[in-house]
PyMOL commands that place a pseudoatom at each C-alpha (Angstrom):
pseudoatom trace, name=CA, resn=ILE, resi=1, chain=A, elem=C, hetatm=0, pos=[17.750, 13.095, 16.950]
pseudoatom trace, name=CA, resn=SER, resi=2, chain=A, elem=C, hetatm=0, pos=[16.655, 9.630, 15.779]
pseudoatom trace, name=CA, resn=VAL, resi=3, chain=A, elem=C, hetatm=0, pos=[12.983, 10.428, 16.475]
pseudoatom trace, name=CA, resn=ASN, resi=4, chain=A, elem=C, hetatm=0, pos=[13.290, 13.634, 14.444]
pseudoatom trace, name=CA, resn=LEU, resi=5, chain=A, elem=C, hetatm=0, pos=[15.039, 11.811, 11.590]
pseudoatom trace, name=CA, resn=LYS, resi=6, chain=A, elem=C, hetatm=0, pos=[12.152, 9.350, 11.471]
pseudoatom trace, name=CA, resn=GLU, resi=7, chain=A, elem=C, hetatm=0, pos=[9.747, 12.257, 10.909]
pseudoatom trace, name=CA, resn=ILE, resi=8, chain=A, elem=C, hetatm=0, pos=[11.455, 13.406, 7.699]
pseudoatom trace, name=CA, resn=VAL, resi=9, chain=A, elem=C, hetatm=0, pos=[9.198, 12.658, 4.730]
pseudoatom trace, name=CA, resn=LEU, resi=10, chain=A, elem=C, hetatm=0, pos=[10.967, 11.892, 1.464]
pseudoatom trace, name=CA, resn=LYS, resi=11, chain=A, elem=C, hetatm=0, pos=[9.623, 11.335, -2.029]
pseudoatom trace, name=CA, resn=SER, resi=12, chain=A, elem=C, hetatm=0, pos=[11.208, 9.280, -4.784]
pseudoatom trace, name=CA, resn=GLU, resi=13, chain=A, elem=C, hetatm=0, pos=[9.927, 7.354, -7.774]
pseudoatom trace, name=CA, resn=SER, resi=14, chain=A, elem=C, hetatm=0, pos=[12.857, 4.940, -7.574]
pseudoatom trace, name=CA, resn=ASN, resi=15, chain=A, elem=C, hetatm=0, pos=[12.936, 1.680, -5.626]
pseudoatom trace, name=CA, resn=ASP, resi=16, chain=A, elem=C, hetatm=0, pos=[16.725, 1.884, -5.264]
pseudoatom trace, name=CA, resn=ILE, resi=17, chain=A, elem=C, hetatm=0, pos=[18.489, 2.109, -1.911]
pseudoatom trace, name=CA, resn=TRP, resi=18, chain=A, elem=C, hetatm=0, pos=[20.145, 5.515, -1.534]
pseudoatom trace, name=CA, resn=GLU, resi=19, chain=A, elem=C, hetatm=0, pos=[22.494, 7.232, 0.877]
pseudoatom trace, name=CA, resn=ALA, resi=20, chain=A, elem=C, hetatm=0, pos=[22.107, 10.791, 2.110]
pseudoatom trace, name=CA, resn=PHE, resi=21, chain=A, elem=C, hetatm=0, pos=[24.512, 12.916, 4.133]
pseudoatom trace, name=CA, resn=SER, resi=22, chain=A, elem=C, hetatm=0, pos=[24.268, 15.843, 6.478]
pseudoatom trace, name=CA, resn=SER, resi=23, chain=A, elem=C, hetatm=0, pos=[27.392, 17.601, 7.693]
pseudoatom trace, name=CA, resn=VAL, resi=24, chain=A, elem=C, hetatm=0, pos=[26.720, 20.706, 9.786]
pseudoatom trace, name=CA, resn=THR, resi=25, chain=A, elem=C, hetatm=0, pos=[28.867, 22.819, 12.099]
pseudoatom trace, name=CA, resn=GLY, resi=26, chain=A, elem=C, hetatm=0, pos=[27.241, 24.686, 14.959]
pseudoatom trace, name=CA, resn=PRO, resi=27, chain=A, elem=C, hetatm=0, pos=[25.908, 26.676, 16.446]
pseudoatom trace, name=CA, resn=LYS, resi=28, chain=A, elem=C, hetatm=0, pos=[22.963, 25.975, 14.161]
pseudoatom trace, name=CA, resn=GLU, resi=29, chain=A, elem=C, hetatm=0, pos=[19.485, 24.492, 14.013]
pseudoatom trace, name=CA, resn=VAL, resi=30, chain=A, elem=C, hetatm=0, pos=[19.733, 21.428, 11.759]
pseudoatom trace, name=CA, resn=THR, resi=31, chain=A, elem=C, hetatm=0, pos=[16.797, 20.723, 9.434]
pseudoatom trace, name=CA, resn=ALA, resi=32, chain=A, elem=C, hetatm=0, pos=[15.995, 18.312, 6.613]
pseudoatom trace, name=CA, resn=GLY, resi=33, chain=A, elem=C, hetatm=0, pos=[17.117, 21.031, 4.197]
pseudoatom trace, name=CA, resn=ASP, resi=34, chain=A, elem=C, hetatm=0, pos=[20.693, 20.570, 5.471]
pseudoatom trace, name=CA, resn=THR, resi=35, chain=A, elem=C, hetatm=0, pos=[20.716, 16.993, 4.179]
pseudoatom trace, name=CA, resn=LEU, resi=36, chain=A, elem=C, hetatm=0, pos=[22.374, 16.314, 0.837]
pseudoatom trace, name=CA, resn=LEU, resi=37, chain=A, elem=C, hetatm=0, pos=[19.927, 14.014, -0.932]
pseudoatom trace, name=CA, resn=PRO, resi=38, chain=A, elem=C, hetatm=0, pos=[20.645, 11.936, -4.039]
pseudoatom trace, name=CA, resn=PRO, resi=39, chain=A, elem=C, hetatm=0, pos=[19.130, 12.961, -7.390]
pseudoatom trace, name=CA, resn=GLY, resi=40, chain=A, elem=C, hetatm=0, pos=[15.489, 11.948, -7.669]
pseudoatom trace, name=CA, resn=VAL, resi=41, chain=A, elem=C, hetatm=0, pos=[14.903, 12.096, -3.898]
pseudoatom trace, name=CA, resn=LYS, resi=42, chain=A, elem=C, hetatm=0, pos=[13.390, 15.184, -2.307]
pseudoatom trace, name=CA, resn=ALA, resi=43, chain=A, elem=C, hetatm=0, pos=[12.413, 16.215, 1.192]
pseudoatom trace, name=CA, resn=ILE, resi=44, chain=A, elem=C, hetatm=0, pos=[8.748, 17.206, 1.378]
pseudoatom trace, name=CA, resn=ASP, resi=45, chain=A, elem=C, hetatm=0, pos=[9.342, 19.667, 4.233]
pseudoatom trace, name=CA, resn=LYS, resi=46, chain=A, elem=C, hetatm=0, pos=[12.892, 21.026, 4.192]
pseudoatom trace, name=CA, resn=SER, resi=47, chain=A, elem=C, hetatm=0, pos=[12.236, 22.877, 7.448]
pseudoatom trace, name=CA, resn=GLN, resi=48, chain=A, elem=C, hetatm=0, pos=[11.642, 19.591, 9.336]
pseudoatom trace, name=CA, resn=TYR, resi=49, chain=A, elem=C, hetatm=0, pos=[13.637, 19.925, 12.560]
pseudoatom trace, name=CA, resn=ILE, resi=50, chain=A, elem=C, hetatm=0, pos=[16.423, 17.416, 13.278]
pseudoatom trace, name=CA, resn=ALA, resi=51, chain=A, elem=C, hetatm=0, pos=[18.572, 18.913, 16.055]
pseudoatom trace, name=CA, resn=THR, resi=52, chain=A, elem=C, hetatm=0, pos=[20.068, 22.075, 17.531]
pseudoatom trace, name=CA, resn=ILE, resi=53, chain=A, elem=C, hetatm=0, pos=[23.841, 22.423, 17.817]
pseudoatom trace, name=CA, resn=THR, resi=54, chain=A, elem=C, hetatm=0, pos=[24.714, 24.998, 20.482]
pseudoatom trace, name=CA, resn=GLN, resi=55, chain=A, elem=C, hetatm=0, pos=[28.516, 24.649, 20.373]
pseudoatom trace, name=CA, resn=PRO, resi=56, chain=A, elem=C, hetatm=0, pos=[31.000, 25.099, 17.502]
pseudoatom trace, name=CA, resn=ILE, resi=57, chain=A, elem=C, hetatm=0, pos=[31.129, 21.355, 16.806]
pseudoatom trace, name=CA, resn=SER, resi=58, chain=A, elem=C, hetatm=0, pos=[30.339, 19.283, 13.731]
pseudoatom trace, name=CA, resn=LEU, resi=59, chain=A, elem=C, hetatm=0, pos=[27.433, 16.906, 13.375]
pseudoatom trace, name=CA, resn=ILE, resi=60, chain=A, elem=C, hetatm=0, pos=[27.762, 14.340, 10.612]
pseudoatom trace, name=CA, resn=ILE, resi=61, chain=A, elem=C, hetatm=0, pos=[24.790, 12.135, 9.778]
pseudoatom trace, name=CA, resn=GLU, resi=62, chain=A, elem=C, hetatm=0, pos=[24.762, 9.411, 7.150]
pseudoatom trace, name=CA, resn=LEU, resi=63, chain=A, elem=C, hetatm=0, pos=[21.343, 8.045, 6.209]
pseudoatom trace, name=CA, resn=GLY, resi=64, chain=A, elem=C, hetatm=0, pos=[20.246, 4.970, 4.293]
pseudoatom trace, name=CA, resn=ILE, resi=65, chain=A, elem=C, hetatm=0, pos=[17.074, 5.652, 2.295]
pseudoatom trace, name=CA, resn=GLU, resi=66, chain=A, elem=C, hetatm=0, pos=[14.766, 3.061, 0.807]
pseudoatom trace, name=CA, resn=ARG, resi=67, chain=A, elem=C, hetatm=0, pos=[11.182, 2.710, -0.304]
pseudoatom trace, name=CA, resn=ASP, resi=68, chain=A, elem=C, hetatm=0, pos=[8.894, 0.188, 1.366]
pseudoatom trace, name=CA, resn=ARG, resi=69, chain=A, elem=C, hetatm=0, pos=[5.427, -0.312, 2.897]
pseudoatom trace, name=CA, resn=GLY, resi=70, chain=A, elem=C, hetatm=0, pos=[4.132, -0.310, 6.456]
pseudoatom trace, name=CA, resn=TYR, resi=71, chain=A, elem=C, hetatm=0, pos=[6.341, -0.108, 9.510]
pseudoatom trace, name=CA, resn=ARG, resi=72, chain=A, elem=C, hetatm=0, pos=[9.685, -1.777, 10.149]
pseudoatom trace, name=CA, resn=LEU, resi=73, chain=A, elem=C, hetatm=0, pos=[11.348, -2.264, 13.513]
pseudoatom trace, name=CA, resn=GLU, resi=74, chain=A, elem=C, hetatm=0, pos=[15.131, -2.270, 13.384]
pseudoatom trace, name=CA, resn=ASN, resi=75, chain=A, elem=C, hetatm=0, pos=[17.215, -4.735, 15.375]
pseudoatom trace, name=CA, resn=LEU, resi=76, chain=A, elem=C, hetatm=0, pos=[19.482, -2.636, 17.597]
pseudoatom trace, name=CA, resn=SER, resi=77, chain=A, elem=C, hetatm=0, pos=[21.719, -5.593, 18.461]
pseudoatom trace, name=CA, resn=LYS, resi=78, chain=A, elem=C, hetatm=0, pos=[22.933, -5.805, 14.845]
pseudoatom trace, name=CA, resn=SER, resi=79, chain=A, elem=C, hetatm=0, pos=[24.162, -2.204, 14.740]
pseudoatom trace, name=CA, resn=GLN, resi=80, chain=A, elem=C, hetatm=0, pos=[27.854, -1.399, 14.424]
pseudoatom trace, name=CA, resn=ASP, resi=81, chain=A, elem=C, hetatm=0, pos=[29.818, 1.213, 16.367]
pseudoatom trace, name=CA, resn=GLY, resi=82, chain=A, elem=C, hetatm=0, pos=[28.629, 4.694, 15.507]
pseudoatom trace, name=CA, resn=GLN, resi=83, chain=A, elem=C, hetatm=0, pos=[25.481, 3.438, 13.782]
pseudoatom trace, name=CA, resn=PHE, resi=84, chain=A, elem=C, hetatm=0, pos=[22.052, 3.920, 15.258]
pseudoatom trace, name=CA, resn=PRO, resi=85, chain=A, elem=C, hetatm=0, pos=[19.391, 2.148, 13.213]
pseudoatom trace, name=CA, resn=ILE, resi=86, chain=A, elem=C, hetatm=0, pos=[15.980, 3.763, 13.461]
pseudoatom trace, name=CA, resn=ASP, resi=87, chain=A, elem=C, hetatm=0, pos=[12.577, 2.216, 12.911]
pseudoatom trace, name=CA, resn=ALA, resi=88, chain=A, elem=C, hetatm=0, pos=[11.064, 3.169, 9.593]
pseudoatom trace, name=CA, resn=VAL, resi=89, chain=A, elem=C, hetatm=0, pos=[7.531, 4.353, 8.928]
pseudoatom trace, name=CA, resn=PHE, resi=90, chain=A, elem=C, hetatm=0, pos=[6.428, 3.863, 5.317]
pseudoatom trace, name=CA, resn=MET, resi=91, chain=A, elem=C, hetatm=0, pos=[2.838, 5.049, 5.677]
pseudoatom trace, name=CA, resn=PRO, resi=92, chain=A, elem=C, hetatm=0, pos=[2.067, 8.163, 3.636]
pseudoatom trace, name=CA, resn=VAL, resi=93, chain=A, elem=C, hetatm=0, pos=[-1.678, 8.166, 4.396]
pseudoatom trace, name=CA, resn=ARG, resi=94, chain=A, elem=C, hetatm=0, pos=[-2.331, 9.922, 7.696]
pseudoatom trace, name=CA, resn=ASN, resi=95, chain=A, elem=C, hetatm=0, pos=[-6.120, 9.740, 7.879]
pseudoatom trace, name=CA, resn=VAL, resi=96, chain=A, elem=C, hetatm=0, pos=[-9.156, 8.743, 5.797]
pseudoatom trace, name=CA, resn=ASN, resi=97, chain=A, elem=C, hetatm=0, pos=[-12.832, 9.530, 6.255]
pseudoatom trace, name=CA, resn=TYR, resi=98, chain=A, elem=C, hetatm=0, pos=[-15.552, 8.222, 4.005]
pseudoatom trace, name=CA, resn=SER, resi=99, chain=A, elem=C, hetatm=0, pos=[-19.299, 8.422, 3.744]
pseudoatom trace, name=CA, resn=ILE, resi=100, chain=A, elem=C, hetatm=0, pos=[-21.872, 6.847, 1.457]
pseudoatom trace, name=CA, resn=HIS, resi=101, chain=A, elem=C, hetatm=0, pos=[-24.958, 8.796, 0.430]
pseudoatom trace, name=CA, resn=LEU, resi=102, chain=A, elem=C, hetatm=0, pos=[-28.065, 7.898, -1.528]
pseudoatom trace, name=CA, resn=PHE, resi=103, chain=A, elem=C, hetatm=0, pos=[-29.151, 10.179, -4.317]
pseudoatom trace, name=CA, resn=GLY, resi=104, chain=A, elem=C, hetatm=0, pos=[-31.514, 9.970, -7.203]
pseudoatom trace, name=CA, resn=ASN, resi=105, chain=A, elem=C, hetatm=0, pos=[-34.763, 11.128, -8.658]
pseudoatom trace, name=CA, resn=GLY, resi=106, chain=A, elem=C, hetatm=0, pos=[-38.009, 9.255, -8.970]
pseudoatom trace, name=CA, resn=ASN, resi=107, chain=A, elem=C, hetatm=0, pos=[-37.587, 5.506, -9.133]
pseudoatom trace, name=CA, resn=VAL, resi=108, chain=A, elem=C, hetatm=0, pos=[-33.820, 5.509, -9.683]
pseudoatom trace, name=CA, resn=THR, resi=109, chain=A, elem=C, hetatm=0, pos=[-31.689, 5.669, -6.540]
pseudoatom trace, name=CA, resn=GLN, resi=110, chain=A, elem=C, hetatm=0, pos=[-27.919, 5.325, -6.563]
pseudoatom trace, name=CA, resn=GLU, resi=111, chain=A, elem=C, hetatm=0, pos=[-25.129, 5.496, -4.031]
pseudoatom trace, name=CA, resn=ILE, resi=112, chain=A, elem=C, hetatm=0, pos=[-22.250, 7.934, -4.085]
pseudoatom trace, name=CA, resn=SER, resi=113, chain=A, elem=C, hetatm=0, pos=[-19.100, 7.689, -1.975]
pseudoatom trace, name=CA, resn=PHE, resi=114, chain=A, elem=C, hetatm=0, pos=[-17.183, 10.647, -0.568]
pseudoatom trace, name=CA, resn=PHE, resi=115, chain=A, elem=C, hetatm=0, pos=[-13.574, 10.235, 0.557]
pseudoatom trace, name=CA, resn=GLU, resi=116, chain=A, elem=C, hetatm=0, pos=[-11.440, 12.651, 2.558]
pseudoatom trace, name=CA, resn=ILE, resi=117, chain=A, elem=C, hetatm=0, pos=[-7.787, 11.614, 2.447]
pseudoatom trace, name=CA, resn=TRP, resi=118, chain=A, elem=C, hetatm=0, pos=[-4.892, 13.254, 4.293]
pseudoatom trace, name=CA, resn=THR, resi=119, chain=A, elem=C, hetatm=0, pos=[-1.325, 12.307, 3.342]
pseudoatom trace, name=CA, resn=ASN, resi=120, chain=A, elem=C, hetatm=0, pos=[2.148, 13.284, 4.505]
pseudoatom trace, name=CA, resn=GLY, resi=121, chain=A, elem=C, hetatm=0, pos=[2.849, 14.907, 1.131]
pseudoatom trace, name=CA, resn=SER, resi=122, chain=A, elem=C, hetatm=0, pos=[4.907, 12.098, -0.384]
pseudoatom trace, name=CA, resn=LEU, resi=123, chain=A, elem=C, hetatm=0, pos=[1.897, 11.291, -2.559]
pseudoatom trace, name=CA, resn=THR, resi=124, chain=A, elem=C, hetatm=0, pos=[-1.327, 13.101, -3.326]
pseudoatom trace, name=CA, resn=PRO, resi=125, chain=A, elem=C, hetatm=0, pos=[-4.708, 11.974, -1.981]
pseudoatom trace, name=CA, resn=GLN, resi=126, chain=A, elem=C, hetatm=0, pos=[-5.669, 11.042, -5.557]
pseudoatom trace, name=CA, resn=GLU, resi=127, chain=A, elem=C, hetatm=0, pos=[-2.550, 8.848, -5.909]
pseudoatom trace, name=CA, resn=ALA, resi=128, chain=A, elem=C, hetatm=0, pos=[-3.359, 7.206, -2.558]
pseudoatom trace, name=CA, resn=LEU, resi=129, chain=A, elem=C, hetatm=0, pos=[-6.934, 6.456, -3.675]
pseudoatom trace, name=CA, resn=ILE, resi=130, chain=A, elem=C, hetatm=0, pos=[-5.762, 5.012, -7.002]
pseudoatom trace, name=CA, resn=GLU, resi=131, chain=A, elem=C, hetatm=0, pos=[-3.168, 2.803, -5.293]
pseudoatom trace, name=CA, resn=ALA, resi=132, chain=A, elem=C, hetatm=0, pos=[-5.653, 1.628, -2.638]
pseudoatom trace, name=CA, resn=SER, resi=133, chain=A, elem=C, hetatm=0, pos=[-8.285, 0.866, -5.295]
pseudoatom trace, name=CA, resn=SER, resi=134, chain=A, elem=C, hetatm=0, pos=[-5.772, -1.159, -7.267]
pseudoatom trace, name=CA, resn=LYS, resi=135, chain=A, elem=C, hetatm=0, pos=[-4.821, -3.144, -4.161]
pseudoatom trace, name=CA, resn=ILE, resi=136, chain=A, elem=C, hetatm=0, pos=[-8.474, -3.879, -3.373]
pseudoatom trace, name=CA, resn=VAL, resi=137, chain=A, elem=C, hetatm=0, pos=[-9.027, -5.160, -6.910]
pseudoatom trace, name=CA, resn=ASP, resi=138, chain=A, elem=C, hetatm=0, pos=[-5.904, -7.349, -6.618]
pseudoatom trace, name=CA, resn=LEU, resi=139, chain=A, elem=C, hetatm=0, pos=[-7.057, -8.690, -3.242]
pseudoatom trace, name=CA, resn=LEU, resi=140, chain=A, elem=C, hetatm=0, pos=[-10.578, -9.489, -4.420]
pseudoatom trace, name=CA, resn=SER, resi=141, chain=A, elem=C, hetatm=0, pos=[-9.837, -10.796, -7.924]
pseudoatom trace, name=CA, resn=PRO, resi=142, chain=A, elem=C, hetatm=0, pos=[-9.203, -14.372, -6.664]
pseudoatom trace, name=CA, resn=PHE, resi=143, chain=A, elem=C, hetatm=0, pos=[-12.843, -14.439, -5.534]
pseudoatom trace, name=CA, resn=LEU, resi=144, chain=A, elem=C, hetatm=0, pos=[-13.926, -13.611, -9.084]
pseudoatom trace, name=CA, resn=GLN, resi=145, chain=A, elem=C, hetatm=0, pos=[-11.839, -16.521, -10.337]
pseudoatom trace, name=CA, resn=ILE, resi=146, chain=A, elem=C, hetatm=0, pos=[-13.506, -18.782, -7.770]
pseudoatom trace, name=CA, resn=ARG, resi=147, chain=A, elem=C, hetatm=0, pos=[-16.912, -17.591, -8.958]
pseudoatom trace, name=CA, resn=PHE, resi=148, chain=A, elem=C, hetatm=0, pos=[-16.018, -18.298, -12.591]
pseudoatom trace, name=CA, resn=LEU, resi=149, chain=A, elem=C, hetatm=0, pos=[-14.516, -21.670, -11.667]
pseudoatom trace, name=CA, resn=THR, resi=150, chain=A, elem=C, hetatm=0, pos=[-17.585, -22.557, -9.587]
pseudoatom trace, name=CA, resn=THR, resi=151, chain=A, elem=C, hetatm=0, pos=[-19.876, -21.519, -12.439]
pseudoatom trace, name=CA, resn=TYR, resi=152, chain=A, elem=C, hetatm=0, pos=[-17.815, -23.594, -14.888]
pseudoatom trace, name=CA, resn=VAL, resi=153, chain=A, elem=C, hetatm=0, pos=[-17.859, -26.668, -12.609]
pseudoatom trace, name=CA, resn=LEU, resi=154, chain=A, elem=C, hetatm=0, pos=[-21.584, -26.335, -11.915]
pseudoatom trace, name=CA, resn=GLU, resi=155, chain=A, elem=C, hetatm=0, pos=[-22.376, -25.910, -15.611]
pseudoatom trace, name=CA, resn=ASN, resi=156, chain=A, elem=C, hetatm=0, pos=[-20.285, -28.973, -16.481]
pseudoatom trace, name=CA, resn=ARG, resi=157, chain=A, elem=C, hetatm=0, pos=[-21.923, -31.001, -13.702]
pseudoatom trace, name=CA, resn=LYS, resi=158, chain=A, elem=C, hetatm=0, pos=[-25.344, -29.942, -14.972]
pseudoatom trace, name=CA, resn=LYS, resi=159, chain=A, elem=C, hetatm=0, pos=[-24.390, -30.903, -18.545]
pseudoatom trace, name=CA, resn=SER, resi=160, chain=A, elem=C, hetatm=0, pos=[-23.019, -34.217, -17.302]
pseudoatom trace, name=CA, resn=PHE, resi=161, chain=A, elem=C, hetatm=0, pos=[-26.168, -34.812, -15.237]
pseudoatom trace, name=CA, resn=ASP, resi=162, chain=A, elem=C, hetatm=0, pos=[-28.370, -33.895, -18.212]
pseudoatom trace, name=CA, resn=LEU, resi=163, chain=A, elem=C, hetatm=0, pos=[-26.426, -36.331, -20.426]
pseudoatom trace, name=CA, resn=GLU, resi=164, chain=A, elem=C, hetatm=0, pos=[-26.753, -39.105, -17.828]
pseudoatom trace, name=CA, resn=ARG, resi=165, chain=A, elem=C, hetatm=0, pos=[-30.448, -38.381, -17.435]
pseudoatom trace, name=CA, resn=SER, resi=166, chain=A, elem=C, hetatm=0, pos=[-31.031, -38.354, -21.185]
pseudoatom trace, name=CA, resn=ALA, resi=167, chain=A, elem=C, hetatm=0, pos=[-29.062, -41.604, -21.505]
pseudoatom trace, name=CA, resn=SER, resi=168, chain=A, elem=C, hetatm=0, pos=[-31.087, -43.045, -18.655]
pseudoatom trace, name=CA, resn=SER, resi=169, chain=A, elem=C, hetatm=0, pos=[-34.325, -41.952, -20.214]
pseudoatom trace, name=CA, resn=ARG, resi=170, chain=A, elem=C, hetatm=0, pos=[-33.260, -43.538, -23.500]
pseudoatom trace, name=CA, resn=PHE, resi=171, chain=A, elem=C, hetatm=0, pos=[-32.393, -46.844, -21.900]
pseudoatom trace, name=CA, resn=TYR, resi=172, chain=A, elem=C, hetatm=0, pos=[-34.832, -46.802, -19.007]
pseudoatom trace, name=CA, resn=PRO, resi=173, chain=A, elem=C, hetatm=0, pos=[-37.988, -44.969, -20.058]
pseudoatom trace, name=CA, resn=GLY, resi=174, chain=A, elem=C, hetatm=0, pos=[-40.388, -44.933, -17.149]
pseudoatom trace, name=CA, resn=ASN, resi=175, chain=A, elem=C, hetatm=0, pos=[-40.295, -48.348, -15.445]
pseudoatom trace, name=CA, resn=ALA, resi=176, chain=A, elem=C, hetatm=0, pos=[-39.282, -50.228, -18.575]
pseudoatom trace, name=CA, resn=THR, resi=177, chain=A, elem=C, hetatm=0, pos=[-36.279, -52.476, -18.587]
pseudoatom trace, name=CA, resn=LYS, resi=178, chain=A, elem=C, hetatm=0, pos=[-33.155, -51.907, -20.620]
pseudoatom trace, name=CA, resn=PRO, resi=179, chain=A, elem=C, hetatm=0, pos=[-33.503, -53.258, -24.192]
pseudoatom trace, name=CA, resn=ASP, resi=180, chain=A, elem=C, hetatm=0, pos=[-31.115, -56.033, -25.282]
for i in range(1, 180): cmd.bond("trace and resi %d" % i, "trace and resi %d" % (i + 1))
show_as sticks, trace
zoom trace
């Protein structure tokens, strides 16, 4: 059951921590659609299989829902009686292919990039590309600051060197000695 619960893909614009409940009496096949989700949270595939109840018994599941990035391993030793923490997968992008092609006419040649993006449905490929592009800009922007800082320092050193050289040439033209 815990492996199947981990496969449920949810979508929410909120960063809040939510609780969801599923209370089902068998015999029945339990799916994500049987889970009562809070407002603003939706299951991408309501037919996602969770479990099959073959006897007339009740299955009650309480879920904690939150938004995050990457993959998180849960510590099983910290669980309480009746709780079974499951590892969380926060990776909506399933696969990406890209290719770069040259195109142009005559003397002008440019490059064009093609991206194929597959997601789990919690965001669109376009949203994934926009978010990834934004992260790349954020990651690389410190290098732009270094370039500007380096340019500023080099320009100031050059100005300082030029001032020293002009002062030197004023006081020490050629091999002459400094005037009194």
